[in-house]
Each structure stands twice: as structure tokens, then as C-alpha cells.
N, C-alpha and C positions, 0 to 999 in steps of 0.2 A: 722565408716563405712559409706561411702557415696554411695548412690544408683546411678547406671548408668541409664540414661534416655533411655527408650525403647519406640519408637514412632511407634505404629501400628494402622492401620485403623481398623474399626469394622470388615470389611471383612477379613483382615489378622488375626485378633484375632479369629474369628469364624473358619477360616481354620486351625489355630493352634490347637484349641480345637478338631476339627474333626480328625486331624492327631493323636492327643493323644488318642482319642477314638478308632481309627482303629489301633493304635500302629504302625504307619508308619511315623516316624519322618524323616525330612530332616536334612542335616548337619547344616544348619543355625538355626534350631529350638532350639537346646540345649543351646546356649548362651543366647537366648531370654528368655527361661524358667528360667534359672538361675538368670538372671537380674530381672525378675518379682518376683521370690521368695524372692530375697534379698530386693527388694523394699517393699514387703509385710511385711517381718520381721522387717525392719526399722520402718515402720508405726506402727506395733504392739508394738514394744519397746517404741516408742514415746508416744503411748496412755497409756502404763503402767507407764510411768514416770510421777510423780505427778507435775512436774514443766512444763510439756508441755501444752501450751495454744493452743486454736483453731487457733489463728493467726499463730503460729509457724508451726502447722501442715499444714495449708493451704499454707504457703510459701514453705514448704518442698514438698508438693504434686504438686502444680501448679506453683511454682517458684515465684520470687519477682515481684511485680507490677511495671510496667514501665509507662512511659508517654503515654497517650492515645491521638490519633488524635482528638477525640471529645473535650478534654480539651484544647489542643493546639489551635485548630481552634476557639473555643469560646473565648479564651484569645486574639487571634489576632483580632477577630471581635469586641470585646469590646474596644480594644486599638484603632482601626480605628474609632469607634464611638466617643471616647473621643477626638481624634484629629480633628474630624469633628465638635466638639462643642456640641454634644449631651450628652456625659458623661453618668453617671448613674442616671441622673435626672428623666428619664422616669420610672425607676423601683422604685424610691423613696428611694433608699439606698444611704448612704453617701459613696463616694469612699474611698478606703484605701489610706493612704498618703495624707490626706486632709490638711496638712501643719500646724496643730496645735500641739504644744508641751506643755506638762505639765511643771510645775515649776521644777519638778525633773530632767528634761532634761538639765536645765541650771546649771550644776555642779560647774562651776567656778563663779557663780553669787554671788554678795555681798548680804547677807541676812540681812534685816533690820526689826526689830520687832517694831511694832507700838502699844503702849498701848492705851486703851480707855481713852480719855481726861477727861471725867466727872465721870466715874464709875469705881469701883474696886470690886474684889470678896467680897461677903458678903453684898453688898449694897442692899437696898430695890428696888424691881422692879418698874420702873416708869410706866409700863404698867398696872399692876393689883394692885400695891401698897400693896401687902400682901406677895408675895414671895421674895426670895433672889436670886441674880444673881451669877453664878459661871462660871469659864472659860470653853469654849468648847474644846473638844479634838483636833479638827483641826482648825487652824486659817484660816481666809479668806486670800487667796493668790493672789497677783497681780504681774505680771511680766512686767518690763520695760526694753527695749533694746535701748541703745544709740550708735550712730555711732562713729567710731574711728578705729584705727588699733591696735589690733584686736577689735572686738565688745565688748562692756562692757554691763553688765546686772545687774539689781538689782531685788531681789525678796522681795517684801514688804509683810510681814506677819502681818496683822492687827488683833488685839485681838477681839475675839468674846465672849460675855458674854451671857449666857442663863438663863432665869428665871426658877427656879425649880418648880414653881407652874403653871404659865400660858404657859410656853414653848416659850415665845417670845425671839428672839435673837437680841442682840444689837451689831453691828459691829462698830469698831473704824473707823472714816473717815481717808482717806489718807491725808498726809500732801501735801502742794502745790508743794514741790520739786519733788514729785512722778510724777506729770503731769497727763494728761488725755489720752494720746495715748500710745499704747504698744511700738511702734517703733518711734525713734527720727527722 
């Protein structure tokens, strides 16, 4: 059952209540009263339903939220600032879409695992010389993109070993073929 929307001003609602008190209803009052009672019953049923959330009730009573002029105008103003060169630097926030992609964004990239050249799991920690090193859950990840048609990329996962006693982390160095720049 869907409630019909009855739009009455406060004065019109007060007039309807006065006509009910005086028992002098007009012809157009009866459909309004029926619609108000149906809407009331719908809200009561929704309140009794255990699955009804406040958000659903608010949407049922007030309707769905739409785009607000305040939001749109703020977005347009911030876009104009960005085009003028000010960006979001004044507020100290990093703008969305800052151009950085994580290694997971390069789905077609060749993954190259780089083991530590001098250490392995179980070796004595060179930092404290008492603990033993073990592999870290996440390797150090470096992305390199080389030009071509299409672009080619490599994700270099360098082994990270951590001492179980002092907590020092030892990361395998990148080989020379990995280069120093992300983009070729």
C-alpha cells in the first residue's frame, strides 16, 4: 500500500481540524482525510515492522534526498579554484584523484620476486646479534612502467625480513635492471 502525498499548509490543516470540530466538512475534505489516515497507518505499520530502519522511515515520510544546490555550487567553486591553480592546497587536504595508483592497480604487470641477497629466514639478526629474522607478511613493493605499445609494467616485490627480538626490518635491494624511476 502506497500513501498518496497530501500537501497542506499549516493554515489549511488548521481549517480542516476546525471543520471537523464543527462537523461542517466540504466536498474536498473527505479525500484529504482518507489520505492522511492511510499515511498514518502506513507509518504505524512500518514502525511495528522490525526490519524498518530510521532511514527507511525518513525516506518514506520526506522522500528521497536529491542533489542540493549548496553541494553543486560548492563543487563548481572548488573546480574553478583547481583550474585557477589554487587546488585544495589552502585547506591542506590532498585532492581526490591525485594520480597515484597502488601496485594492485597494475593487474597485467609482471611480478618479480626479489629475495634478500645476504640473509634468509632463521639467520641471526645483524642489528642486535641475538634475535632471528623471519619474513614479513607484506613485501616491499616497487612499480616500474616502461613505454611501448601498450605500456608494460613490472611490480618488484622485494623480500623484507624482520628481527623477532629488536624489530628491525631488512629489505632486499632492487636489482639494477629495476632502475630508479617509476616511468621510463
